[in-house]
N, C-alpha and C positions, 0 to 999 in steps of 0.2 A: 460746062459753058465757059468760054473765055471771059474774063472780067472786062467790063467796059470802062472807058475813061470817065464818062459822066452818066449818072442815072438821074432821070427826072421823075420826081415823085408827086403824084396828085391822088393817091389812093389812101384810104384810111381803114383802121380796124374797127371792130364793133365794140371796142372798149376793153377787150381782153388780149393781153400779150401771150401768145401761145407758141412755144418753141416747135410744135408740130405743124404749124401753118406754113405754107409756101412763102418764102421771102421774095422780094424783088431783087434784081441784079443777076449775077454778082457785079459789083463795082471793083475795079482793080485796086490793088494796094498802091496808094498814092493818087487815086482818082477822086472824083468829086460827086457829091450828092447835092442836087438842087431841088428844094421842096417848096410847095405852096401849102402852108400849114393852116389849119382851122383854128378858130377861137377855142380856148380851153374850157375852164371849169363850168361857167354858168349855162352856156348853151347845151352841152351834154347833160348837165344836171337836171334840165327840164325836158330831156328827151329820153324817156324810160327805156326805149328799145336798145340804147347803148348800155353796156353792162359793166362799165368801168369808171364812170365819172368824167372821162375825157374822151377825146377823139383824135388820137395821135396817128402819125403816118404809118403806113405798112412798113415793117422792118426791111432793111436792105442787107443782103449778104455781102460781106467784104472778102474778097479773094485772099486765101491764105491764112485767114484768122481761125485758129484752133482753140479749143478749150484749154485754158491756162495761159493764153496770150493776153495782150491788151491792145486796144485801138486808140491811137491819138486822133482826136477830132479837132481840127482847127476851124474855128468859126470865122469864115472870111467875110461874110456880110449878113446883116439882118435888116430887112426893109418892111416896115408896117404898110399894109395896103388898106386896112379898114379906115373908113371915114369917121365912124362913131362906134361906140359900144356902150354897154351898161354893166354895172357890177354893184356889189355891196355885201354886207354881212348876212349870213344865212341862218335859217332856223328850219330843221327838218319838220315835216308834217306827220304826226303820228297816224298810224293806220294805213299809210301809203307805201310801206316797204316791209320787206322781210329781213329784219336784222340790220340792214345797211342801206340807206337811201341812195348811195352812189352806185351800188352794185345790183340790188334786187328790188327796184320799185315795183309796186303792184297797184292795180286799180282798186280803190276802196269799195266800188260797187259790184263789178263783175268778177273781181279777183284775179284777172289776167296778170301774170308776171311779165315784166319787160314788154308791155304792150306798145303797139304803134299808136301814134297820136295825131290829132288835127288841131289847127288853131282856129278859134272862134273869138273874134273881137280883140280887145287889148286888155292889159292888166294881168294881175297874178292869178286870175281864174280862166285865162284864155287857152291854156293847154288842156285838151280834152282827150279822153280815151276814144280811140277809133272804133272800138267795139260797142260801147254803150253810151258815149257822150259825156261821161262823168268828168268833173274837174279832177285832174290826176297829178298835178305838180307835187313832187316829193319834197320840194324846198320852197320856202318863201323868203323874201327879203325882210329884215328888221329895220335896216336903214340902207338906202341905196341911191344911186345917181346914174344919169346918162351923160356921157362925155363925148364931145366931138373934137376933132383935131384939125389944125391948120394944114394947108397943102404941103408945107415943108416938113410936116411931122416933127415939129419942134416943141409945140405947146398944145395943151388941150384945155377946154373949159367945160364945166358941168352945166347942163341945160335946164331951163325952166320947163314947166308942164307943157307949154305950147310946142317947144322944140322937141321934147321927148316924144310927144304924140305924133308929130310930123314924121319922125324917123320910123315909127312902127309900121307905117303903110308900105314901106319898101325896105324892110329890115335886112334882108340878105344882101341887098345892094350896099346899104350903109356899112354893113359889117364885112363886105367883100368876101362872103362865104364861098369857098371853093365848090365847084359844081358837084363833086362826088361826096360832099359832106351831107349827112342826114340830120344834123342837129337843128333844133328850133332856135331861131335868133332870140337871144335874151333881151334885146331891145323891145320885144313884144310886151314886156312888163311895164315899159315906160316909166321907170322910177325917176323921181325928181326931189328927193329929200334934201339934197345939197345943191344949191343953185349959185352959179357964178364963181366957183372955185377955179383957180388957175393951177395947172400942173405941168412940169417939164416932162418931156418924153425921154426915156432911156430904155429902149426895148431890149428884151432878153428872152431866153427860152426857159420856161418852167419845166419842160420835159426835154431831156437829151440823154440818151444812153443806149444800152444794149439790152437784148431780150433776156429775161430771166430764165432759169433752168426748168421752170414748171409754169403752167398757165397761171396768170395773175392779172387781176384788173389793173389797167394802166395807171390810174391815179393812186393805186395801193402798192406800187413798186418802190417802196421805201419803208424804213423801219417804223415810222410813226403811223402813217395810214395803213401800212401792212399789218400792224398789230390788231387792227379791226377784223382781220381775216382769221385770226387764231380762234378756233372753236366756233366760228360763225355758223348760223343756221341756214346757209344757202350753198349753192353748188361750188363756190370757190373757197370753201373753208380750208384752212391750213393748220398744221401744228407749228409750234414755236420753232422746231428744228427745220421744217420745210420752208419757213420764212427766210432762212439763211440763203436760199436759192435766188433771192432778189438781187437786182443790180443797181438799185438806188437811182434809177433814171428820172424819177419825179422828185426834184430838189427845190424848185422855186427859189434858187439862189440868184440874186440879181446881178451877180458878177459873171454869170454864164452868158456873156454878151459878145458882140462883135469884137474880134481881136483876141479873145481868150482861147486857150487850148484845154480841152477836156479829155482826160485819159480814162478810158472805160474798161472794166473787166470783161473778158470773153468767157461766157458760161454755156454757150451753145455753139456748134460749128457755124462759122461765118459771122458770128457776133450778133448780127441783127440790129443794125443802127436804126433807131427811130427818133422822132422829135415831134414837138408840138407845144401847146399851152403857152404860146407867145404872149408876153405882157408888154404893154406900152410903158409902164413904169411901176416901181415898187420899192418901198423902203424896206430895210432889213426886217425880217420876221414875218412879213405879210400878215400883220397882226389882225386885220379884219377877216382873215381866212381866204380872201379873194381880192384880186385887183383887176385892172383893165385888160380883159381878154381880147386879143385882136388876131386877125388874119395877117399873114405876111409871107414874103419870099426869103428863103434862107439858102446860103451856099456854104457847104462844108467840104473840107478836104480830109480824107481819112488815110491813116498810115498804120500798118500792123507793127506792133512791138512784140517780137517773138520771145517767148519765155518769160515775159514780165507778168507774173501771176499776182494779181491784186484782188482783194475781196470786194473793195468798193472804189468809187471814182477818186481821181486826183485832179485838182484844178490848177491851172496856171492862169490866174487872172491877168488882165492888162495891168501894167505897173501902177497906174494911178488908183486902182481899186485895192491894192495891197494895204494891209494895216501899216501904220507909220513905222512901227518897230520891225516889220518884216520886209521893208523895202531894201533892195540891194545896197550894200555898203558902198558909198561913193569913194572916188579916188582921194578926195580931201579927208574924208573920215578914216580911210585906210592909212593915210600918211600920219594922222594924229595917233592912231592906234599903234603904228610901228614905232613912233617916237616914245610912246608910253611903255611899250614892250621892251625897248632898248634900256630904259631906266631900270627895269626889273630883270634884265638878263634873259628875256624870253623872245629874242628876235626870230627864232625858227619855230615858234610854237603857236603863232597866230593862224587861225582857221581861214580858209577861203570858203565862202558860203553863198548860197543862193536860196530863194524862197520856194517852198512847196506848200500846197494847201490840200489837206486831206478832208474828204467828206465823211461825216459821221451821221448816222440816223438811228433813231430809237423811239420808244413809245413816249418819252418826254425828253426835255433838253439835257438833263443830267445823263440819261442813258445814251443820248446821241453824242455827247461830249466824250463819254467813256469809249464809245465805239470808234470815234475818230482818232482818239489818242492810241487806242489799241491797234488800229490799222496802221498808223504811222510807226509805232514801235516795232511791230512785226516786220514791216517792209524794210525799215532802216536798221534793223538789228540793234535797237536801243531798248532800254527799260522804259516802262510807262512813266516812272518818276523823272527820267531824263527828258522825255517829251514834255512833261508838265513844266519843267524848268525852262526848257528852250522856248516853249510857247509863251511863257510868262515874260522872259527878258528879251526875246527876239521875235515876238509874234503876237498872236491874239486868237481868242476863240470868238467867232462871230455867228450870229443866228442867221441861218438861211430861211427856214420856215418854222414858226411856232405851230405845233408843239414839239417837233423833234427832228430838225435838220440843222447841223452846224458845219462850219469850216474850222479846222484846226490848222493854222498857218504859222510857220516859223522859218527862220533861216537854217538851212540844212548844210552840213559840211559837204563841200563839193566832192570829196572822195567817196561819200556814200551815194551821191547822185551818179557819179561815174560808174560805180559798181552796178547800179540799176540800168545803165546805158540810157539814161535820160538827159545827159549833159547837153546833147544837141538841142533838145527842145527847150530846156530851161535857159541855157545860155542865149539862144536866139530870142527867146521871149523877153529877157531882161538885159540885152546887150546895151 
């Protein structure tokens, strides 16, 4: 089938990214994906029929993308459509899952695994097993809030009990849940532990990437959550070696926002671009484990990078999101450096450099940092100690998600960027 200029996406997976499933598309190389995304973590977490902890879009085949290539994804726009949402810190409920509450919820009464549910009333006991009527929620809040946004989607405020309970009665409307989504609206819980807090909106995608080389729950397509699959007692158990087939699409890095360019590895034919888990705002680390999950409309432009074999994603954030030391050298700074070099007889030895940000994931932040540095060293043909030095004096290590997603960002010699045929993207991003 010939690739289309634009693919409109409003279909979602059952929580498992499976390379054997039929993809949407194809979209042509240089074409666009426009998606209406569902809220991420909490809604799927209280919807046990979903097997992955999230409800991301059905993957899209990109014309010409082959295993060993990469796909540059330009985030052209992100628009929040939700009027309100709810979120907070979680605690799994023992006895209601088989090894992993995100992947294998079960009814504590009738024992049905991944059962359908119904909603009865409001609050944390409202999600009931469709088979026997038992309270089945595999997660509860320890501290949580309901937040609503102004029409301009610039600020949000956390509501009191009266406001939170008003939203419950039309939860899907307030969350703008897409028609093909099956998740229960998390506003059903009506949390209101924090009242009157004001927050700025800066929406981004917690999930954006390519399909892994083997079936994997969507929220576990990363080194930290993926480590829960190693030796797990459910259908999606993996070995440590099999986890290497992941593509790290679940990042929760708040710099994956409008204007950024995200370069993804291709590990299955067509790549299989998927997205979701949009958040209205989040500080580095997502330290509560969750933030404001929202619906939204996203426009992406995709371009195939032939022969660029990468193990994990590379991010080109918008310039204002770069660490201070990794921002491109300005003309004034360059002139000062040239004057200093002349004093030392080094006029022809100054580097031309531009920033790159390598994603690293692992079971903890130390492992994620090692992973990010190793990926950078391998691709740039440097030693890991050189990456360490460059990230120290011309960059930074930043937490994407606690416990195990980081970005390793530093100024890279342009000659290395040219060798990778990435100069076009990096130069355009930081012109």
